[in-house]
C-alpha positions in Angstrom: -0.1 0.6 -0.5 1.3 3.8 -1.1 0.5 6.9 1.6 -1.5 9.0 0.3 -1.8 12.7 1.1 -5.0 13.5 3.1 -5.5 16.6 2.0 -4.9 15.9 -1.6 -7.2 12.3 -0.9 -10.2 14.7 0.4 -9.5 17.1 -2.8 -10.2 14.2 -5.2 -13.1 12.9 -3.0 -15.0 16.3 -3.7 -13.8 17.0 -7.4 -14.5 13.1 -8.2 -17.6 12.6 -5.9 -21.3 12.9 -8.0 -22.1 16.0 -8.3 -25.6 17.2 -7.7 -28.1 18.8 -9.7 -27.4 22.5 -9.7 -23.5 21.1 -10.4 -24.5 18.9 -13.1 -26.6 21.7 -14.7 -23.4 24.0 -14.6 -21.0 21.1 -16.5 -24.4 21.2 -19.3 -24.0 24.4 -19.6 -20.4 24.4 -20.5 -21.1 21.6 -22.6 -23.5 23.5 -24.7 -21.4 27.0 -25.1 -17.9 24.8 -25.3 -16.5 25.2 -28.8 -15.3 21.8 -30.8 -12.0 21.4 -29.5 -12.9 20.9 -25.8 -16.0 18.4 -27.0 -13.8 16.7 -28.6 -11.4 16.8 -24.8 -15.1 15.6 -23.4 -15.7 12.8 -25.7 -12.1 11.1 -25.1 -13.1 10.4 -21.8 -16.8 8.8 -21.6 -19.3 9.2 -19.2 -18.9 5.7 -18.3 -15.3 5.8 -18.1 -15.7 8.1 -15.3 -18.3 6.7 -13.1 -16.3 3.6 -13.2 -12.7 5.5 -12.1 -15.0 7.2 -9.9 -16.5 4.3 -8.7 -13.4 2.5 -7.9 -11.7 5.5 -6.7 -14.1 6.2 -3.7 -13.9 1.7 -3.2 -10.4 2.5 -2.5 -9.9 6.0 -0.6 -13.9 6.3 0.7 -13.8 4.4 3.9 -10.4 6.1 5.1 -11.5 9.6 3.9 -15.2 8.1 6.1 -12.8 7.1 9.1 -10.5 10.8 8.7 -14.0 12.7 8.5 -14.9 10.9 11.8 -11.3 11.6 13.3 -11.7 15.4 12.5 -15.4 15.2 13.7 -14.1 13.7 17.0 -11.1 15.4 17.0 -13.4 18.9 16.6 -16.0 17.9 19.5 -13.0 17.4 22.1 -11.1 20.6 21.2 -14.8 22.4 22.2 -14.9 20.6 25.2 -11.3 21.4 26.5 -11.9 25.2 24.9 -15.0 24.9 27.4 -12.9 23.7 30.4 -9.9 25.8 29.9 -12.4 28.4 30.1 -13.9 27.7 33.3 -10.0 26.8 34.5 -9.2 30.8 33.4 -12.6 32.0 35.1 -11.3 29.9 38.4 -8.0 31.2 38.8 -8.9 34.8 38.0 -11.7 34.9 41.2 -9.0 32.9 43.4 -6.7 36.0 42.1 -9.5 38.2 43.5 -9.8 36.2 46.5 -6.0 36.0 47.1 -5.9 39.9 47.2 -8.9 40.0 49.6 -7.5 37.5 51.5 -4.3 39.8 51.6 -6.5 42.8 52.7 -8.5 41.4 55.4 -5.0 39.6 57.2 -4.4 43.4 57.3 -7.1 44.3 59.1 -5.7 42.9 62.7 -2.4 44.8 62.3 -4.1 48.4 61.4 -6.7 47.4 64.0 -3.7 47.1 66.5 -2.2 50.0 65.5 -6.1 51.9 65.7 -6.3 51.0 69.5 -3.0 52.0 70.4 -3.6 55.5 68.7 -7.0 55.6 70.9 -5.4 54.4 73.8 -2.4 57.2 72.9 -5.3 60.2 72.8 -6.9 59.2 75.4 -4.2 59.3 77.7 -3.4 63.1 76.1 -7.3 63.5 76.5 -7.0 62.7 80.3 -3.4 64.8 81.3 -4.4 67.5 79.2 -7.6 67.5 81.8 -5.3 67.0 84.9 -3.3 70.2 83.2 -6.5 72.3 83.2 -7.2 71.7 86.5 -3.8 72.2 87.8 -4.0 75.7 85.9 -7.8 76.6 87.6 -6.9 75.7 91.1 -2.9 77.7 90.3 -5.0 80.6 88.6 -7.2 80.3 91.6 -4.6 80.7 94.4 -2.7 83.6 92.6 -6.3 85.4 92.8 -6.7 84.3 96.3 -2.8 86.0 96.8 -3.5 89.5 94.7 -6.3 89.3 96.7 -5.1 89.2 99.9 -2.0 91.1 99.2 -4.0 93.6 97.8 -6.2 93.9 101.6 -2.8 93.3 103.3 -1.6 96.5 101.5 -4.7 98.4 102.7 -4.2 97.7 105.9 -0.6 99.0 106.0 -1.7 101.6 104.1 -4.7 102.5 106.3 -2.6 101.6 109.4 0.4 104.1 107.7 -2.3 107.2 107.8 -3.4 106.7 111.0 0.2 106.9 112.6 0.8 109.6 110.3 1.4 112.6 112.2 -1.6 114.6 113.3 -1.7 118.3 113.7 -2.9 119.4 116.9 -5.6 120.4 118.0 -5.5 124.5 119.2 
């Protein structure tokens, strides 16, 4: 047996196979419009010879072509299922990538929560110190006012005492 190129065999099969009605009409139109030399070429190969050659060729090559066609159909079907599977895997991988991004963000939540808690405690401590300092400043201000009032009263007492001690002219 000899090996025949699959593409060549398939093309031969398409060319040699029995023509459809429309193809038959085209051939008849060509024959009626052709010149004498074309008709002589057609007379050399009779229709019976063409039919015999076609039938013999189809017996030899036809089963292989049918087998090849079923294999090609099976391959196409397998490719479609593989393509669908690959697309599904791609979609899952994209979802996994998004999930991993979300997981990375969510894993950072405790760290930032801890920082917020520490910052909150620090702010509360500063506020508490501020309140203490404000109370102390208020007390010191009150004490200063009391001291100032006391000094003022003391000054007034001294002044009053000095006025009393001042020499008065004697009455005449």
